[in-house]
C-alpha positions as CSV (number, residue, x, y, z in Angstrom):
1,M,29.6,3.5,-25.7
2,P,27.1,6.3,-25.1
3,E,28.8,9.7,-25.3
4,P,27.9,11.0,-21.8
5,F,29.3,7.8,-20.3
6,A,32.6,8.3,-22.1
7,Q,32.9,11.8,-20.7
8,Y,32.0,10.5,-17.3
9,R,34.8,7.8,-17.3
10,F,37.3,10.5,-18.3
11,Y,36.1,12.8,-15.5
12,R,36.4,10.1,-12.9
13,R,39.9,9.3,-13.9
14,N,40.9,13.0,-13.7
15,R,38.8,13.9,-10.6
16,E,41.8,14.9,-8.5
17,L,43.0,17.2,-11.2
18,S,39.7,18.8,-12.0
19,T,38.4,19.4,-8.4
20,P,40.8,22.2,-7.5
21,L,39.5,24.1,-10.6
22,L,36.1,24.4,-9.0
23,D,35.4,27.0,-6.4
24,L,34.3,24.6,-3.7
25,E,35.3,26.7,-0.6
26,S,32.4,29.1,-1.1
27,D,30.0,26.1,-1.5
28,R,31.4,24.5,1.7
29,R,30.9,27.7,3.7
30,D,27.3,28.0,2.4
31,V,26.4,24.4,3.2
32,A,27.9,24.7,6.7
33,R,25.8,27.8,7.3
34,F,22.7,25.9,6.1
35,Y,23.3,23.1,8.5
36,R,23.8,25.4,11.4
37,E,20.4,26.9,10.7
38,L,18.8,23.4,10.2
39,D,20.2,22.2,13.5
40,S,18.9,25.3,15.3
41,Q,15.4,25.0,13.9
42,R,15.2,21.3,14.6
43,A,16.3,21.8,18.2
44,A,13.7,24.6,18.7
45,V,10.9,22.4,17.4
46,Q,12.1,19.4,19.5
47,A,12.0,21.7,22.6
48,E,8.5,22.9,21.8
49,L,7.3,19.3,21.4
50,T,8.9,18.3,24.7
51,D,7.1,21.2,26.4
52,R,3.8,20.2,24.8
53,L,4.1,16.6,26.0
54,R,5.1,17.6,29.5
55,G,2.4,20.3,29.8
56,G,-0.6,17.9,29.8
57,T,-3.4,17.4,27.3
58,G,-6.0,19.7,28.8
59,S,-9.4,18.8,30.4
60,S,-11.9,19.6,27.7
61,P,-12.4,17.8,24.4
62,G,-11.5,21.0,22.6
63,E,-8.2,21.4,24.5
64,R,-7.3,17.7,23.9
65,A,-8.0,18.0,20.2
66,T,-5.8,21.1,20.0
67,H,-3.1,19.2,21.9
68,E,-3.3,16.2,19.5
69,T,-3.1,18.5,16.4
70,A,-0.2,20.4,17.8
71,V,1.8,17.2,18.7
72,R,1.2,15.7,15.3
73,S,2.2,19.0,13.6
74,L,5.4,19.2,15.6
75,R,6.3,15.6,14.9
76,T,5.8,16.2,11.2
77,R,8.0,19.2,11.3
78,I,10.8,17.3,13.0
79,T,10.5,14.5,10.4
80,R,10.8,17.0,7.6
81,L,13.7,18.8,9.1
82,G,15.3,15.5,9.7
83,A,15.2,14.8,6.0
84,G,17.9,17.5,5.5
85,R,20.5,15.9,7.8
86,D,22.2,14.3,4.8
87,G,22.5,15.9,1.4
88,L,20.6,19.0,2.4
89,C,21.9,21.1,-0.5
90,L,21.7,19.6,-4.0
91,G,23.3,22.5,-5.8
92,W,22.5,25.9,-7.1
93,I,21.3,27.8,-10.2
94,E,22.3,31.3,-11.2
95,D,20.3,33.5,-13.6
96,T,21.6,35.9,-16.1
97,A,21.3,38.7,-13.6
98,G,23.7,36.9,-11.2
99,E,20.9,35.9,-8.7
100,R,21.8,32.6,-7.1
101,T,19.3,30.1,-5.8
102,H,20.3,27.1,-3.7
103,I,18.2,24.0,-4.3
104,G,17.7,21.5,-1.5
105,R,16.1,18.3,-0.3
106,I,13.8,20.5,1.8
107,G,13.2,24.3,2.0
108,L,14.9,26.3,4.7
109,L,14.3,29.9,5.7
110,D,16.5,32.1,7.9
111,A,15.4,34.0,11.0
112,E,14.0,36.8,8.7
113,F,12.1,34.3,6.7
114,E,14.3,34.8,3.7
115,P,15.0,31.6,1.7
116,L,18.3,29.9,2.3
117,V,17.5,26.8,0.4
118,V,14.5,26.3,-2.0
119,D,12.7,23.0,-1.8
120,W,13.3,20.9,-4.9
121,R,9.5,20.8,-5.4
122,A,9.0,24.5,-5.6
123,P,8.4,26.2,-9.0
124,A,11.6,28.2,-8.6
125,A,13.6,24.9,-8.5
126,R,12.3,23.5,-11.7
127,P,15.0,24.9,-14.0
128,F,17.6,23.0,-11.9
129,Y,16.1,19.8,-13.5
130,T,14.8,21.0,-16.9
131,A,17.2,23.6,-18.2
132,T,19.5,22.5,-21.1
133,P,22.2,24.3,-23.1
134,A,19.7,24.6,-25.9
135,H,16.9,25.8,-23.6
136,P,18.6,27.4,-20.5
137,E,15.3,28.8,-19.1
138,G,17.0,32.1,-18.1
139,L,19.9,30.4,-16.3
140,A,23.6,31.3,-16.8
141,H,25.0,28.6,-14.6
142,R,24.1,25.5,-12.8
143,R,26.1,23.5,-10.3
144,H,25.4,20.0,-8.9
145,L,27.1,19.4,-5.6
146,R,28.3,15.9,-4.7
147,T,28.2,15.4,-1.0
148,R,28.7,12.8,1.6
149,G,26.8,13.5,4.8
150,R,27.5,17.2,5.5
151,E,30.7,17.3,3.5
152,V,30.9,18.8,0.0
153,L,33.2,16.5,-2.0
154,D,33.1,18.1,-5.4
155,A,30.7,19.5,-8.0
156,Y,29.6,19.2,-11.6
157,D,29.2,22.5,-13.5
158,D,26.6,22.8,-16.2
159,L,25.2,25.0,-18.9
160,A,28.4,26.9,-19.5
161,G,29.7,24.4,-22.0
162,G,29.6,21.6,-19.5
163,R,27.7,18.3,-19.1
164,G,27.2,18.5,-15.4
165,A,23.7,17.0,-15.4
166,D,24.9,14.0,-17.4
167,L,27.9,13.5,-15.1
168,A,25.9,13.8,-11.9
169,L,23.4,11.2,-13.2
170,L,26.0,8.8,-14.3
171,D,27.9,9.1,-11.1
172,A,24.7,8.2,-9.2
173,V,23.7,5.2,-11.4
174,D,27.3,3.8,-11.4
175,A,27.5,3.9,-7.6
176,P,27.3,0.5,-5.8
177,R,23.9,-0.5,-4.6
178,T,23.2,-0.8,-0.9
179,G,20.0,-2.9,-1.0
180,A,17.7,0.1,-0.4
181,M,16.4,2.4,-3.1
182,R,17.9,5.9,-3.0
183,D,16.0,9.0,-3.8
184,I,16.8,10.6,-7.2
185,V,16.1,14.1,-6.0
186,A,19.6,15.2,-7.1
187,T,19.4,13.7,-10.6
188,I,15.8,13.9,-11.7
189,Q,15.8,14.0,-15.5
190,R,13.6,16.2,-17.7
191,E,11.2,13.5,-18.8
192,Q,10.9,12.3,-15.2
193,D,10.4,15.8,-13.9
194,E,7.5,16.4,-16.3
195,I,5.7,13.4,-14.9
196,I,6.5,14.2,-11.2
197,R,5.0,17.7,-11.6
198,L,2.1,16.8,-14.0
199,E,-1.3,18.0,-12.9
200,V,-3.9,15.4,-13.6
201,P,-7.3,15.6,-11.9
202,G,-7.7,11.9,-11.6
203,T,-5.4,9.0,-12.5
204,L,-1.9,9.2,-14.0
205,V,-0.6,6.0,-15.6
206,V,3.2,5.9,-16.0
207,E,4.5,3.1,-18.2
208,G,8.2,2.4,-18.4
209,G,10.5,-0.5,-19.1
210,P,13.1,-1.9,-16.7
211,G,15.5,0.7,-15.3
212,T,13.5,3.8,-16.4
213,G,13.0,4.8,-12.7
214,K,9.2,4.6,-12.8
215,T,9.0,3.5,-9.1
216,A,11.3,6.4,-8.1
217,V,9.3,8.8,-10.2
218,A,6.0,7.7,-8.6
219,L,7.5,8.1,-5.1
220,H,8.9,11.6,-5.9
221,R,5.5,12.4,-7.4
222,V,3.9,11.6,-4.0
223,A,6.4,13.9,-2.3
224,Y,5.5,16.6,-4.9
225,L,1.8,16.2,-4.4
226,L,2.1,16.3,-0.6
227,Y,4.1,19.6,-1.0
228,T,1.6,21.2,-3.4
229,R,-1.6,19.8,-1.9
230,P,-1.1,19.8,1.9
231,V,-4.6,18.6,2.3
232,L,-3.5,15.1,1.1
233,A,-1.4,14.7,4.3
234,R,-4.6,14.7,6.3
235,R,-5.8,11.5,4.5
236,G,-2.3,10.1,3.8
237,V,-1.0,8.2,0.8
238,L,-1.2,4.4,0.2
239,V,1.7,2.8,-1.8
240,V,0.9,-0.7,-3.0
241,G,3.7,-3.0,-4.2
242,P,3.8,-6.5,-5.5
243,H,5.8,-8.1,-2.7
244,P,7.2,-7.2,0.8
245,R,10.8,-7.3,-0.5
246,L,10.1,-4.4,-2.9
247,L,8.4,-2.4,-0.2
248,D,11.4,-2.9,2.1
249,H,13.5,-1.7,-0.9
250,I,11.6,1.5,-1.4
251,D,10.3,2.4,2.1
252,Q,13.1,4.9,2.9
253,V,12.7,7.1,-0.2
254,L,9.8,9.2,1.1
255,P,11.2,9.6,4.6
256,A,14.4,10.8,3.1
257,L,12.3,13.5,1.4
258,G,10.7,14.5,4.6
259,E,7.3,12.7,4.0
260,S,6.0,10.2,6.5
261,D,2.2,10.2,6.0
262,V,2.5,7.1,3.8
263,V,1.3,3.5,4.3
264,F,3.1,0.8,2.4
265,A,1.2,-2.4,1.6
266,T,0.9,-5.3,-0.7
267,V,-2.6,-6.6,-1.7
268,G,-2.0,-9.3,0.9
269,T,-1.7,-6.8,3.7
270,L,-4.5,-4.4,2.9
271,L,-6.8,-5.7,5.6
272,P,-5.8,-4.8,9.2
273,G,-4.9,-8.0,11.1
274,L,-4.2,-10.1,8.0
275,S,-0.9,-10.5,6.3
276,T,-0.3,-13.1,3.6
277,T,2.2,-13.7,0.8
278,A,0.8,-17.1,-0.1
279,Q,-0.2,-17.5,-3.8
280,D,-2.9,-19.6,-5.4
281,P,-2.2,-21.7,-8.5
282,P,-2.4,-19.6,-11.6
283,R,-5.9,-20.8,-12.6
284,T,-7.3,-20.3,-9.1
285,A,-5.7,-16.8,-8.9
286,R,-7.2,-15.9,-12.3
287,V,-10.7,-17.1,-11.3
288,K,-10.6,-15.3,-7.9
289,G,-9.3,-12.1,-9.5
290,S,-12.1,-11.9,-12.2
291,A,-14.9,-9.4,-11.8
292,A,-17.3,-12.4,-12.0
293,M,-16.5,-13.0,-8.3
294,V,-18.7,-10.0,-7.4
295,D,-21.7,-12.0,-8.5
296,V,-20.4,-15.2,-7.0
297,L,-20.0,-13.6,-3.6
298,A,-23.4,-11.9,-3.7
299,A,-24.9,-15.3,-4.6
300,A,-22.9,-16.9,-1.7
301,V,-24.4,-14.4,0.7
302,A,-28.0,-15.0,-0.6
303,D,-27.4,-18.7,-0.3
304,R,-26.8,-18.2,3.5
305,Q,-30.3,-16.7,3.9
306,E,-31.9,-20.1,4.0
307,L,-35.4,-21.7,4.3
308,P,-36.0,-24.8,6.4
309,D,-36.9,-28.1,4.7
310,E,-38.8,-29.2,7.7
311,P,-40.6,-27.1,10.4
312,M,-38.2,-26.2,13.3
313,P,-40.0,-26.6,16.7
314,V,-39.5,-24.1,19.5
315,E,-40.8,-25.2,22.8
316,L,-42.4,-22.6,25.1
317,E,-43.8,-23.2,28.6
318,D,-47.4,-23.6,27.5
319,V,-47.2,-24.5,23.8
320,T,-44.8,-25.5,21.1
321,V,-44.6,-23.3,18.0
322,E,-43.0,-24.2,14.6
323,L,-40.8,-22.1,12.4
324,D,-41.9,-23.4,9.0
325,R,-40.9,-22.6,5.5
326,G,-43.7,-20.1,5.0
327,I,-42.8,-18.0,8.1
328,A,-39.1,-18.1,7.1
329,E,-39.9,-17.1,3.5
330,R,-42.1,-14.1,4.6
331,A,-39.4,-13.0,7.1
332,R,-36.7,-13.3,4.5
333,A,-38.7,-11.2,2.1
334,R,-39.3,-8.5,4.7
335,A,-35.6,-8.4,5.6
336,R,-34.4,-8.3,2.0
337,A,-36.9,-5.6,1.2
338,T,-35.1,-3.2,3.5
339,G,-32.1,-3.2,1.1
340,A,-29.8,-3.5,4.1
341,L,-26.7,-5.6,4.1
342,H,-26.8,-9.1,5.3
343,N,-25.8,-8.6,8.9
344,E,-27.7,-5.4,9.2
345,A,-30.9,-7.0,7.9
346,R,-30.6,-9.9,10.3
347,P,-32.4,-8.1,13.1
348,V,-35.3,-7.5,10.7
349,F,-35.5,-11.2,9.9
350,R,-35.3,-12.1,13.5
351,A,-38.1,-9.6,14.4
352,A,-40.3,-10.9,11.7
353,V,-39.8,-14.5,12.9
354,L,-40.5,-13.5,16.4
355,D,-43.7,-11.7,15.5
356,A,-45.0,-14.7,13.5
357,L,-44.2,-17.2,16.2
358,A,-45.8,-15.0,18.9
359,E,-49.0,-14.9,16.8
360,Q,-48.8,-18.6,16.3
361,A,-48.4,-19.1,20.1
362,V,-51.5,-17.0,20.7
363,D,-53.5,-19.0,18.1
364,R,-52.4,-22.3,19.5
365,I,-53.2,-21.3,23.1
366,G,-56.7,-20.3,21.7
367,T,-57.4,-23.9,20.7
368,G,-57.4,-24.9,24.4
369,W,-59.6,-23.9,27.3
370,L,-58.9,-20.2,26.7
371,A,-60.3,-18.1,23.8
372,P,-57.9,-15.2,23.7
373,R,-59.2,-14.0,20.4
374,E,-62.5,-13.1,22.1
375,S,-60.5,-10.8,24.5
376,P,-58.1,-8.4,22.8
377,E,-56.6,-7.5,26.1
378,L,-55.9,-11.1,26.9
379,A,-54.5,-11.7,23.4
380,A,-52.1,-8.7,23.8
381,D,-50.9,-10.0,27.2
382,L,-50.3,-13.5,25.8
383,R,-48.6,-12.1,22.8
384,A,-46.3,-10.0,25.0
385,D,-45.5,-13.0,27.2
386,A,-44.8,-15.2,24.2
387,R,-42.5,-12.6,22.7
388,A,-40.6,-12.3,26.0
389,E,-40.3,-16.0,26.3
390,L,-39.2,-16.5,22.7
391,R,-36.5,-13.9,23.1
392,A,-35.1,-15.9,26.0
393,T,-35.4,-19.3,24.2
394,P,-32.1,-20.8,22.9
395,A,-34.0,-22.8,20.3
396,L,-35.2,-19.6,18.6
397,H,-31.7,-18.1,18.5
398,A,-30.4,-21.4,17.1
399,A,-33.1,-21.4,14.4
400,V,-32.3,-17.8,13.4
401,D,-28.6,-18.5,13.4
402,A,-29.2,-21.5,11.1
403,L,-31.4,-19.6,8.6
404,W,-29.8,-16.1,8.7
405,P,-26.4,-16.4,10.4
406,A,-24.3,-13.5,11.5
407,L,-21.4,-13.8,9.1
408,T,-17.9,-12.5,9.0
409,P,-16.1,-12.3,5.7
410,A,-13.7,-15.0,6.9
411,R,-16.5,-17.4,7.8
412,L,-18.3,-16.7,4.5
413,L,-15.3,-17.5,2.3
414,A,-13.9,-20.3,4.4
415,E,-17.2,-22.2,4.4
416,L,-17.7,-21.4,0.7
417,W,-14.3,-22.7,-0.5
418,A,-14.6,-25.8,1.7
419,S,-18.0,-26.8,0.2
420,P,-18.3,-28.0,-3.4
421,E,-22.1,-27.8,-2.9
422,R,-22.1,-24.1,-1.9
423,I,-19.6,-23.3,-4.7
424,A,-22.0,-25.0,-7.2
425,V,-24.8,-22.7,-6.1
426,A,-22.9,-19.5,-5.8
427,A,-20.7,-19.9,-8.9
428,A,-23.3,-21.6,-11.1
429,A,-22.5,-19.3,-14.0
430,L,-18.8,-20.2,-14.1
431,P,-17.3,-23.1,-16.1
432,E,-17.0,-26.4,-14.2
433,A,-13.2,-26.2,-14.2
434,D,-13.3,-22.7,-12.7
435,R,-15.6,-23.9,-10.0
436,A,-13.3,-26.8,-9.2
437,A,-10.4,-24.3,-9.0
438,L,-12.1,-22.5,-6.1
439,H,-12.5,-25.5,-3.9
440,R,-9.9,-26.0,-1.1
441,P,-9.8,-27.9,2.2
442,D,-11.3,-26.3,5.2
443,G,-8.7,-24.5,7.3
444,A,-6.4,-23.7,4.5
445,A,-4.3,-20.5,4.8
446,W,-5.5,-17.3,3.1
447,T,-3.8,-16.3,-0.1
448,A,-3.2,-12.9,-1.6
449,S,-6.1,-13.6,-4.1
450,D,-8.4,-14.1,-1.1
451,V,-7.8,-10.6,0.3
452,P,-9.8,-8.6,-2.3
453,L,-12.6,-11.2,-1.9
454,L,-12.7,-10.7,1.9
455,D,-12.8,-7.0,1.3
456,E,-15.7,-7.4,-1.1
457,A,-17.5,-9.6,1.5
458,F,-17.2,-6.8,4.0
459,E,-19.2,-4.6,1.6
460,L,-21.9,-7.3,1.1
461,L,-22.2,-8.4,4.7
462,G,-21.9,-5.2,6.7
463,R,-20.9,-5.3,10.3
464,E,-22.5,-7.3,12.9
465,P,-24.7,-4.9,15.0
466,D,-22.4,-5.0,18.0
467,R,-19.3,-4.4,15.8
468,R,-20.4,-1.1,14.3
469,P,-18.0,1.8,15.2
470,A,-21.0,3.8,16.6
471,D,-22.1,0.8,18.7
472,R,-18.6,0.2,20.0
473,E,-18.1,3.8,20.8
474,R,-21.4,3.9,22.7
475,A,-20.5,0.7,24.6
476,R,-17.1,2.2,25.4
477,A,-18.7,5.5,26.5
478,A,-21.2,3.7,28.7
479,E,-18.3,1.7,30.4
480,V,-16.3,4.9,31.0
481,Q,-19.4,6.7,32.3
482,A,-20.2,3.8,34.7
483,F,-16.6,3.9,35.8
484,A,-16.8,7.6,36.5
485,E,-20.0,7.2,38.4
486,G,-18.4,4.5,40.5
487,V,-15.4,6.7,41.2
488,R,-17.6,9.6,42.3
489,T,-19.7,7.3,44.5
490,M,-16.7,6.0,46.2
491,L,-15.4,9.5,46.9
492,D,-18.7,10.5,48.5
493,D,-20.0,7.4,50.1
494,D,-17.9,7.1,53.3
495,G,-21.0,6.9,55.6
496,W,-20.3,10.2,57.4
497,A,-21.4,12.9,55.1
498,D,-23.8,15.5,56.3
499,E,-25.8,18.2,54.5
500,D,-23.1,20.8,55.0
501,E,-20.2,18.7,53.6
502,I,-18.9,19.5,50.1
503,L,-18.9,16.3,48.1
504,A,-17.2,15.3,44.8
505,A,-20.6,15.6,43.1
506,D,-20.6,19.3,44.0
507,L,-17.3,19.8,42.3
508,V,-17.2,17.6,39.2
509,A,-19.9,15.9,37.2
510,A,-19.6,12.3,36.2
511,D,-19.4,13.2,32.5
512,V,-16.3,15.4,33.2
513,L,-14.6,12.5,35.0
514,A,-15.6,10.2,32.1
515,D,-14.2,12.7,29.5
516,R,-10.8,12.6,31.2
517,Q,-10.7,8.8,30.9
518,R,-10.8,8.8,27.1
519,E,-7.5,8.0,25.4
520,L,-5.4,10.6,23.7
521,D,-4.8,9.6,20.1
522,V,-1.5,11.0,18.9
523,R,-0.9,8.3,16.3
524,S,0.4,9.5,13.0
525,T,-1.9,9.6,9.9
526,A,-0.1,6.6,8.5
527,E,-0.6,4.6,11.8
528,R,-4.3,5.4,12.0
529,A,-4.9,4.7,8.3
530,A,-3.1,1.3,8.4
531,A,-5.4,0.2,11.3
532,D,-8.7,1.2,9.6
533,R,-10.1,-0.9,6.7
534,E,-12.5,1.9,5.8
535,W,-9.8,4.6,5.7
536,V,-10.1,6.9,2.6
537,Y,-6.7,7.9,1.3
538,G,-5.9,11.2,-0.4
539,H,-3.8,9.4,-3.1
540,V,-2.8,5.9,-4.0
541,V,0.3,4.7,-5.8
542,V,0.3,1.3,-7.4
543,D,3.7,-0.2,-8.4
544,E,4.0,-3.1,-10.9
545,A,0.4,-2.4,-11.6
546,Q,0.2,-4.7,-14.5
547,E,-0.1,-7.7,-12.1
548,L,-3.3,-6.5,-10.4
549,S,-6.6,-8.3,-11.1
550,E,-10.0,-6.8,-11.5
551,M,-10.9,-7.6,-7.9
552,D,-7.6,-6.0,-6.7
553,W,-8.6,-2.8,-8.5
554,R,-12.0,-2.8,-6.9
555,T,-10.4,-3.1,-3.5
556,L,-8.1,-0.1,-4.2
557,A,-10.9,2.0,-5.6
558,R,-12.7,1.8,-2.3
559,R,-9.7,3.2,-0.5
560,C,-9.6,6.3,-2.8
561,P,-13.1,7.1,-4.2
562,T,-11.8,10.2,-5.9
563,R,-9.5,7.9,-8.0
564,S,-6.5,10.1,-7.4
565,F,-4.0,7.4,-8.5
566,T,-0.5,7.2,-9.8
567,I,-0.2,3.8,-11.6
568,V,3.2,2.6,-12.7
569,G,4.0,-0.5,-14.6
570,D,5.2,-2.2,-17.7
571,L,2.8,-4.4,-19.7
572,A,5.8,-6.4,-21.0
573,Q,6.6,-7.5,-17.5
574,R,3.1,-8.9,-16.8
575,R,3.2,-12.5,-15.5
576,A,-0.3,-12.8,-13.9
577,A,-2.9,-14.4,-16.2
578,G,-5.6,-12.1,-14.8
579,G,-3.4,-9.0,-14.9
580,V,-3.7,-5.8,-16.9
581,R,-3.6,-6.2,-20.7
582,A,-4.2,-2.5,-21.6
583,W,-4.1,0.6,-19.4
584,E,-7.5,1.7,-20.7
585,Q,-8.9,-1.4,-19.0
586,V,-8.0,0.1,-15.6
587,A,-8.2,3.9,-16.0
588,A,-10.8,4.6,-18.7
589,G,-13.4,2.5,-17.0
590,A,-12.8,3.9,-13.5
591,V,-12.2,7.6,-14.4
592,P,-13.4,8.3,-17.9
593,G,-12.0,11.5,-19.2
594,R,-9.9,12.0,-16.0
595,W,-6.7,10.1,-16.7
596,A,-3.5,10.5,-18.6
597,L,-0.8,8.1,-19.8
598,R,2.9,9.0,-19.9
599,R,5.8,6.8,-20.9
600,L,9.4,6.7,-19.7
601,T,11.8,5.8,-22.5
602,V,15.3,5.9,-21.1
603,D,16.9,3.0,-19.1
604,Y,19.2,4.5,-16.5
605,R,20.0,1.2,-14.7
606,T,20.8,-1.5,-17.2
607,P,24.1,-1.3,-19.1
608,A,23.8,-1.3,-22.9
609,E,25.5,-4.8,-23.1
610,I,22.9,-6.4,-20.8
611,A,20.0,-4.4,-22.3
612,A,20.8,-5.8,-25.7
613,V,20.3,-9.4,-24.4
614,A,17.0,-8.5,-22.7
615,A,15.8,-6.7,-25.9
616,D,16.3,-10.0,-27.8
617,V,14.1,-11.8,-25.4
618,L,11.5,-9.1,-25.7
619,A,11.5,-9.2,-29.5
620,E,11.3,-13.0,-29.7
621,H,8.9,-13.9,-26.9
622,L,7.0,-10.6,-26.1
623,P,6.5,-9.0,-29.4
624,G,4.6,-5.7,-29.5
625,H,6.6,-4.2,-26.7
626,S,9.6,-1.9,-27.1
627,A,12.6,-1.8,-24.8
628,P,13.8,1.5,-23.3
629,R,17.0,3.1,-24.5
630,P,20.0,2.5,-22.2
631,V,22.0,5.6,-21.3
632,R,25.2,3.9,-20.2
633,A,27.6,1.1,-20.9
634,T,30.2,-0.6,-18.8
635,G,32.3,-2.4,-21.4
636,T,31.6,-5.7,-19.6
637,V,30.0,-8.4,-21.7
638,P,27.4,-10.7,-20.0
639,W,28.5,-14.3,-20.0
640,A,27.0,-17.8,-19.9
641,R,28.5,-21.1,-18.7
642,R,27.0,-24.6,-19.0
643,V,27.6,-27.1,-16.2
644,D,26.6,-30.6,-15.3
645,P,23.4,-30.8,-13.2
646,D,25.3,-32.2,-10.2
647,E,27.8,-29.3,-10.4
648,L,25.2,-26.5,-10.5
649,E,25.2,-25.6,-6.8
650,G,29.0,-25.6,-6.7
651,A,29.2,-23.5,-9.8
652,V,26.8,-21.0,-8.3
653,R,28.9,-20.8,-5.1
654,A,32.1,-20.3,-7.1
655,A,30.6,-17.6,-9.2
656,V,29.4,-15.7,-6.1
657,A,32.9,-16.1,-4.6
658,D,34.4,-14.6,-7.7
659,V,32.5,-11.4,-7.4
660,E,34.8,-8.5,-6.5
661,G,34.2,-5.0,-5.2
662,P,31.4,-3.4,-3.2
663,G,27.7,-3.6,-4.0
664,T,25.0,-6.3,-4.0
665,T,24.9,-9.7,-5.6
666,T,21.8,-11.8,-6.2
667,V,21.1,-15.3,-7.6
668,I,17.9,-15.5,-9.5
669,T,16.8,-19.1,-9.8
670,P,13.7,-21.2,-10.5
671,V,15.2,-24.2,-8.7
672,P,15.7,-24.4,-5.0
673,L,19.2,-23.4,-3.8
674,P,20.5,-23.0,-0.2
675,E,21.4,-19.7,1.3
676,L,24.7,-18.4,-0.1
677,P,27.2,-16.2,1.8
678,G,27.6,-12.9,0.0
679,A,24.4,-13.2,-2.1
680,T,20.7,-13.1,-2.0
681,V,18.8,-16.0,-3.5
682,L,15.5,-15.1,-5.2
683,A,12.8,-16.7,-7.3
684,P,12.3,-14.8,-10.5
685,H,9.0,-13.2,-9.4
686,E,10.6,-12.0,-6.2
687,A,13.2,-10.0,-8.1
688,K,10.5,-7.7,-9.7
689,G,11.2,-4.1,-9.1
690,L,14.6,-4.7,-7.5
691,E,18.2,-3.9,-8.7
692,F,21.6,-5.4,-7.9
693,D,25.2,-4.7,-8.9
694,V,25.7,-8.3,-9.9
695,V,23.1,-10.9,-11.1
696,L,23.7,-14.6,-11.5
697,L,20.9,-16.1,-13.5
698,V,20.2,-19.9,-13.1
699,E,18.4,-22.1,-15.7
700,P,17.0,-19.5,-18.0
701,D,15.2,-22.0,-20.1
702,E,13.1,-23.1,-17.1
703,I,12.3,-19.5,-16.3
704,L,11.3,-18.9,-19.9
705,A,9.0,-22.0,-20.0
706,A,7.2,-20.7,-17.0
707,S,6.9,-17.0,-18.0
708,P,8.8,-15.1,-20.7
709,A,8.1,-12.0,-18.6
710,D,10.0,-13.5,-15.7
711,L,13.0,-14.0,-17.9
712,Y,12.9,-10.5,-19.2
713,V,12.6,-9.2,-15.6
714,A,15.5,-11.3,-14.4
715,L,17.8,-10.2,-17.2
716,T,17.3,-6.5,-16.4
717,R,18.0,-6.5,-12.6
718,A,21.8,-6.0,-13.0
719,T,23.5,-2.6,-12.9
720,Q,27.0,-3.8,-13.6
721,H,27.5,-7.5,-14.3
722,L,25.3,-10.4,-15.5
723,G,26.3,-14.1,-15.6
724,V,24.2,-17.1,-16.6
725,L,24.6,-20.7,-15.4
726,H,22.7,-23.5,-17.1
727,T,22.5,-27.2,-17.4
728,R,20.5,-27.4,-20.6
729,D,20.7,-25.6,-23.9
730,L,20.3,-21.9,-23.8
731,P,17.2,-20.3,-25.3
732,T,18.0,-18.9,-28.7
733,A,17.1,-15.4,-27.5
734,L,20.2,-15.5,-25.3
735,R,22.6,-15.9,-28.2
736,R,24.5,-12.7,-27.3
737,L,25.8,-14.2,-24.1
738,A,29.6,-14.8,-24.3
739,P,30.6,-18.5,-23.5
740,R,32.6,-18.8,-20.3
């Protein structure tokens, strides 16, 4: 049993005897004083916000902008002060001169602006996490407080011959899980703290095996960056996870640290208005995720800029003109020569067709009783008439739509996937089997692998002219202006005004009325970012990053051109065929010379008895990867039980019913099972990134056959107990499991 864990067990058995030896009354008075100040400040900020909201927004754009900024700032302050409502004070450090500094979840100043509690992210707080008996960093004493709500329960003393840091950590990891990730701000370890505070000008890659806390480290790094670089809050932070269940698991960590300028998303939810968790078959997902799809999509767009096989007639009042291949080819060349995106070049194509057909109309009229070429004035008049008539002719619009359609990303992809002929043209460079993998019926639901392709299509197509933000804004402004003019007219036009009467027009201009109609936008940074596909984030966190494809990475790179990324993952847990095989593949190519790799080596979650079983799977089926070192043991041996196939469901129910004590229980299974009272039922890939007190693993040989990484993941989710139920022989790598 690891030595710190043995001390911890002894401490817990003797908690009642040891607690009175600690001077907790002074700590309790201090903490009570901190909470009084916190409550007072929060009430003051809330009152100021209420006054702001009641006081109106102002009449000028400048006044409204000031109002919006003030409201957002006050709401942010309330959120941050709210983070201190539970567990405000984490403990304190005392230097050799007797100077004591309290460390807290947030910083707190008194009325004279003297620090009551120092924010855990401040430089002055760092020794709280990094000092050791061998390297005390100027400290004489350190105390970790254990609290519940606003109550100080007890404390762990450190540095003066004690092991308080170890005991505080083990108390936290041994506590029952609640289903939501807790912050680790009270128990950050030295190797974790180094990564959280590491200054990297570009991308930081954090690799860590199961239980090393890499997700928690990444989230605390976000909180640290927002504290040290406040400018990031203006752009917000994007956190990308592998599935919604993990995002639900982690989404309270940053709010608990007082940070709310964060958007949580999966790849399937990166586009506003689209949310999908559907997955393609492995081969299709691999093909769609490859960088070759950039050329495929570009070819698919070019394929929609078509030429007619036969002339397309357009009937005018006096003559019929024909849009033939030559006209279309010259118009296409002119449009492509602009270098504009497809939708933005469409008006150029249309104008070129219009010009050519107008000239054709003049020429054909000239073959009759008129000779317009002999009269430039007559030719110009006829050309203008022809252009006006062509603009109003549905046949011309239909022809342009057929040859150079206005495309949305959804239409481009849906029509591409549904057509083997279009796939054959766009993906001619791909193997035949890969082309076949792309085909799917028309109307099929979008998958997570489609989302990066839709995002890429936005970049190739551009917006339709009437959907550009500037155009929409101008249209909206025109509507508001027209409304204001109408209001002013109604106020003045009562039929009785005389020259001496004061009218509304004399008091307020229409543009002032219009300005007052524009909406006040007090959405948070996160709300505005989530609604805008083109939002540029200040920082991006990618969790379980080993699963992302090349196209996924392109999508994320657009959302943070500075490549300020924190990437966390474990190559041993990669299950996606198109996922990351080496971190250099992601970081070195995107930010050469501006990235760093750090590794977490200690497993804080998985008991040593379970970690040994997982390490056997790693060694046998995933060679080349090393398992992290467990820091704790429970004395409970993981077990396995073989049952008949028709008894499997009943055996699972019985095993769940046998679970005792608080905490969470999950059943990880590759075979369908009904909902079970008292337990969550998950497929192996759905368990990635999660943790539970008790795990019941079903049919491990089937999981192994599908993905060794999935079996490794499933075996490392438990914090206390692991049981295995199987109907066939166990894989040899599970030989450590005790029969039951």
